[in-house]
N, C-alpha and C positions, 0 to 999 in steps of 0.2 A: 152662545156667541163663540165663534171660532176665529181666532186671529193667527192661526198657525202659519198660513201662507202670507207672503208680502201683500201690502196694500198699495193703493195709488193716492197720491196727494195732488190735487188738481184744482185750478181756477176754472169754474164753469161759466163765467160771465159772458163769454162770447157765443154760447150756445142758447138756443131756444129751450123752452121747457120740455118739449117733446124730444129734441135732440139730446138733452141731458138725461132723460129717461133711457133712450136708446144707448147712450154711453154707459150708464150704470149697468144695464142688462148685459152689454157686451163684455165689460170687464168682469162681471160676475161669471159669465160663461168661460172666460179665459182663466178662471181659477183664483183671481185675486180675492183676498178675504175682506178687504175694507176699502172704503172711499173716504178720504180725509178732505174736508171742506174748510178753506180758510175764510177769514172775515176781514176783507180789505176795504170794502165800501160799495160792493156790488150786491149780489143776491144775499139775502139773509140766510145763514147756514141752517137755522132751525126750520124755516119754511121749506127750504129745499130738501132737507133731510126727511121731513114728513112726506113729501111727494115721492122721493126715491125709495123710502122704506115701504111705501104702499105698492110699489111696482116691482120689487125684488123679493127673493125668497131667502137667500142666505147672506147676502152682502151686509156687512156692518157699515153703518154711517157714523162718522166721527167728526167733531169740530176740531180744526187744527189751526188756529184756536179761536174760541169765542172770547171776545174782549170783555173783561169784567167792568169796564167803564161804560159799556153800551147797555147793560141791563142791571137792575138791582137784584140782590140775591133771591128774592121771592120769584121774580120773573124767570130767572135762570133755573131755579129748582123746579118750577112748574113745567117749563119746557122739557127739562131732562126727564122728569118722572113720566110725563105724558108720552114722550117719544119712546121711552123704554117700555112702557106698558103696551103701547100700540104696536110695537114691533116684536114683542116677545123677547126683549133683551138684546136687540141688535143695534143699540145706540150707545156711543161713548161720548161723554162730555169732556172735551179738552178746553181748559180755560187758561187765560194768562193776562198779565198786566199790559201787554202789547208794548208800544214804543211811544216816546214822548210826542213826535210829530203826528202820529196817528191818533193819539188821545186828544191832543190840542185841536186837531182838525174837527173833532166832535164838540168842541167848546168846553172841554174839561181841563182841569189842572192836573198835571202828572205828578203823583206823589211818590215817595220812596217805595220802590217796588216790593220789598219784603214786608214792610209794615202794612202797606196797602192791601196786599194779598192776604196777610194774616187777619186783618180786621174784616175784610170781605168774607173770608171763610167762617169767621165767628158768626156772622149774620146768616150766611148760607146754611150752616149746620143747624141753626135754630129754627129754620123755616118748617112749618107743619103743612105738608101738602094736603090739600082738601079734595083731590080727585081720587079716582080708583087707583090704589097703589099697585105698582108693577110687581109681578111675581119674582122677577130677578132684581137683586139689589142694583140700583143705578151706579154706574162707574164714572168716577171723576178723576181726570188727569190734570196735572199742572204743567204749563210750559216752563220748564226749569232748566237753567244752564249752570248757574253758580252753585257752590256748595251749600249756602244757607237756604236757597230756594229748594234745592234737592232735599235737604233735611226737612223742610216744611212739608214737602210732598210725602216724604216717608212717614211723617207723623200725622198728616191731616187728609191725605188723599189715597187713591188706589194706585198711583204711579205717576209717571211723567211722560211728556211728549216733547223731547228735545228736537230743536230745529237748527240746521246749519252746523252740524257737528260731525267729526270723524269718529272712527271706532274707539279712539283713545278716550273720548268723552263718554261713550257708552260704558266703557269699563269703569270709569270713575263714578258714573251714575249708579251702576249696579252695586259697587262697593258701598256707597252711602245708603242706598235704599234697602239693601239686604236681599235675600233670595225670593221673597214672596210678592213684591210689588211689580207692577207692569212698567217696563221700559219700552216705549213705542217710539222708535227713532225715525226721523225723516232723513232720507238720503237722496240728494240730487243725482240724476243719472243723465248721461249723454252718450248716445250710440255713435261714437266717432273715434276711430283708431289712431288717427294722426294727431300727435301731441300738440303741434303748433295750432292746427285748425281747431282742435277741441278746446284748448285754452282760450283762443280768440272768441269762439262762440260763447263759451261760459262767461267771459268778461263782458260781453255785449248783452247778455241776458239781464233783464231787469231784476230777476231774483238774486243775481250776484252783484251787478253794478250798483243797485240801490240798496239791497239787503245788507251788504257788507260795509255800507257807509253808516249803518246804525250802531251806536256805541255798544248796545247789548251783545251783538254778535262779535264785534271786535274784541271786547273784553273777555268773552268766553274763549276765543281762540288764544288770546294772550295768556290766559291761565294754563293753556296747554303747551306753552313754549314759544308761540309766535310773538313778534314785537312790532313796534311802530314802523319799522322799515318795511314790513310786509304790506303796509297799507298807504304809507305817505306818498310814495311815487307811483301809485297805482297798485292794484291787487297782484301780489307776487304769484309766481308759478307754484310756490310751496303752498300757499293758501288755496289756490284753485284746485290743486291736486288733493288737498285734504278734504274739501267739502263737496267736490264733484267726482263721482265715479264715472270716468270716461273710458272709452275703449270699445272692444267688441263685447258681445253678450257674455262671454266667459269671464272677461275681466270685471265686468260689472257684477256678475253673480259672486265673484270672489270677494268683492268689497262687501256685498250684502252678508256673505258668510262670516266675514270679519266682525261685523256688528253682532251677529248671533253668537259667535265665539266669545265676544267681549261681554255678553250678558243680556243682549236685547231679547225682549219677549216677542217683538214684532217690528218689522222694518217696513216703512211706507216709502215707495219710490216716487220721486218728484221729477218727472221728465223735463229736461231742458230741450226744446225742439231744435233739431239741427238745421231746419229750414224755416222760412218765414210763414209759420202756420198760425191761424187764429183759433183752431180747434185742437183736438187730441192728435198726438203723433202716433198713429197706429203702428207704424213700423217699429217703434221702440216698445210699445205696449205688447205687441204680439211676440217680439223677440225675447222679451223677459218674462212672458206669462208663465205662471206655474203649470198650466195645462200643456205648455209646449216645451218645458225644460226639465 
């Protein structure tokens, strides 16, 4: 498994199965190392990972993230081991406690995040997989933002997949996790050099407009020095600039380099389309592609 190049974080729900295969093949050809699949309520990320792993050669498939309320530990471990074995090690399991509204939408009660994850990991680690074991050790990452979840990832997982964070968080994560764990950071990107237009597009994006209303992300940013005034009257420019790398391709690559300098093992780019697109924004993906830069 090679995560040395940036990856892509993408919602595939507007694409057909064949279109999603074409998308995966194209980003593999562009040199991206991984495709990170969220779990919001559309396609099951494990089902889709199996499909795309079968049609690609080098691309890593990763869940960003799989909701621990959606599957019991045995189901999650079985899917992880099966996909790791079937793909010769090209699968990464990213798991998290998600958010209260998304958990309650499933009919579950949202428990204390740290205790819930710790108890779930106790059961996950105890699972004995009955299938053919993968040759490569399965990789598990936690969606970790706060210091205590980062410490849990340090002690119980292979690393972390932080979301909606600036490079300052990457540095804090690396300091807590130490030198050997994976820090696979999500970075929103927007290919728009005009500041006013870029911030307007970002604010109107569901990933920002809805995502930054969730307490988990607000609290994460407040730990980095932001405060209530950055959210109470709308999302401040300061917050937008922190979580969205906007500008030309050079400016975006500079932000990606900042994450790597802060200790990231891997950065996955989450494009915010500058136009009303239902599918991939190939203008952005090609401009930032490792093969082209």
